N, C-alpha and C positions, 0 to 999 in steps of 0.2 A: 166574385170579386167586385162587380159593379154594385151589387146590393150593399156590400160593406161600405164602399165609397159613398154611396148615396146616403146611407144612414149617418156616416161620419160627417158629411156635408150638412145634413139636417141638424145634427147636434151643434156643430160650429155656428151655424146660422141662428139657431135658437139662443145661443149665448150672446149673440149680438142683436138684441131685440129693439134696436133703435127704430126699426121700421114700424113697430107697433107702439108708437108713442101715444101720448094722451090725445084723445079725440079721434084716434084712427079706428076704423071698424075692421081692420085686417087682423093678421095673426098668422099662425101656422095652419096650413090646410093640407091634409093627406088625401090623396086620390089614387085609385088604381088605374092601371093602363086602360085606355079607351074611354074613361069617364070624362066628365066636363066640370068646369069651374066657372063661377061668375065673380068677376072683380067689379066692385062698386066704386066708381070714381066720382068723388064729390069735390067741388071747388070751394075753398073757404072764402074767396073774394068774389065780388060781382064783376061781370063783364070781361071774362077772358076771351082772347082772340082764337086760341087753338089749344088742343089737348094732345098729349102723347102718352102712350102706355109703353113703359120701358121694362126690360128684363135684365137682371144681373146686377152685381154690386160694382166691381171695378171695370169689367168689360160690358158697358151698357149696350144692349141691343134694342133698337127701336122696333117695337112690335106693331104699333098702330099710331098713325097721325090723323087727327081729325081737325079740319078747319071749321071754326064756328060760324063763319059768315057764308061760305059757299057750300057747306055740307059735303065738302070733298073729303074722302077717306083714302088713305094709303095704308096697305098692310104688308108686312114683311113676307118674303117668299115662304118661309117655314110655316107661317100661320095662314097662308092663303087657303080659303075655303073652309077654315075651321073657326073663324071669328064671326060673332053675331053681336050687333050693337042694339041696345034697347034703351029707351029713355030719351029725354030732350037735352041737348047740349046746354050747359056744361056738365050736368049731372047724368052720367051715363053708366049703364050696366054692360059690361063686356063679357060675353060668354065665349070661352075657349073650349071647343069640343075635341073629341078623339085625342086625349092627352097621351103623350109618349114620355119616356124617361128623359128625353132631351128637353122637355118643357119644365123640368125641375129648376127652381130658382126663385129669386125675388121679383116681384112685379110691383110697380108703383106708377101712379098717375102724376104727370107734370103738366101744368098749365102755363101758357105764355100770355102775358098781358102787356099791352103797350102802355108805358108810363108817359103821360103827356108832359110831366114836369121835366124829366131827364131826356125825353125824346128817344127812349131806348126800350127794348123789350125786357121785361123782368120775368124770371121764372118763379112760379108759385107751386109749391108741392101740394098736391091734392091728398085727400084722405082716401083710405081704401087699400093701403099697401098690404101685400100678401106674400108670405113665404110658401111656395107650393112645392110639395114633395110628391112625386109620382112614383109609385112602386110598381114594378113590372113583375107581377105574379106569374106570368107565363114562363119567364126564365127560371124562376124558382121551382115551379112544378116540373118543368122539363129537366132540370138538373137533378131533382129528387127522383124522377123516374129513371134517368140515366144511372144514378147511383144505385138504385134498386136492381136494375138490370145487371150492372157490374158485380154487385154482391152476389146475385143469383148465379151468375156464370162462374165466379170464383168458388162458390160452395159446390156447384156441380162438378167442376174440374177437380177439386180436392177429394170429393167422394169417389169419383171415377179413378183417380190416382191411387187412393187407398184400396179400392177393390182390386185393381191390377197388381199392386204390391202384394196383397194377401194371396192372390191366385198364384203369383210367381213363387212365393215362399212355399205354398202348398205343393206345387209341382216339384220344386227342388227337394223338399223333404221326402216326397213320394219316391222320386227316382233314387235318392240315397238309400232309402229303405229297401228298394228292390235290388239294387246293385250291391248292397252291403254283403261282404263275404260271409257266407254261412260256413260253419265248421264242416269241412269235407269229411265225409265218412270214408275212412280208409279201411278197407277190409282187413280184418285182423287175421293174420296168418299164424297166429300163435298155435293153433291146433296142429297145423302142418309142421311148424317148427318143433313142436314137442315130439311129433312122430319121428321126425328126422333125428332129433336128438336121442330118442329112445332106441333107435336101431344101432347106433354106434356102440 
């Protein structure tokens, strides 16, 4: 069921290809369980102050926060020990290792830049958005082997039941044949009857 849900989610996300707009190097990426993916975050503007890698469309999950000045990095618990950063800020390659089915979703880079005119931070969407689909082939292989075992057990049970039914029918027919009434041989006393009848 989860594989069907996963593929349905992928198809729905493919129909919303706004993430792979012009100039983005992203797209749909299919990976198997345990593999890795590299997300290439590139900032279209100069001088960002920080970068975040986010996951999800409506429920945004902060995967990574990178401060450009202090080189400080914060990682979400789910991705702890599985992220590796390469490159120089703001153009970073983020490697996510040991992918699981829970990692399926959209990923995009967001940069924060201080705007001196408005004295406020402004968000700048970076390029490199990716729709990641992680397929868990372990579950499919396990369910296939479980189905094969179930089919084998059903076939063996049906064969055994057929043999037992045939054996019972054979026994019933055999006992009916043995106990069937044979015509009794009644000694014919005709000779004696005739002798008696002849004396009279």
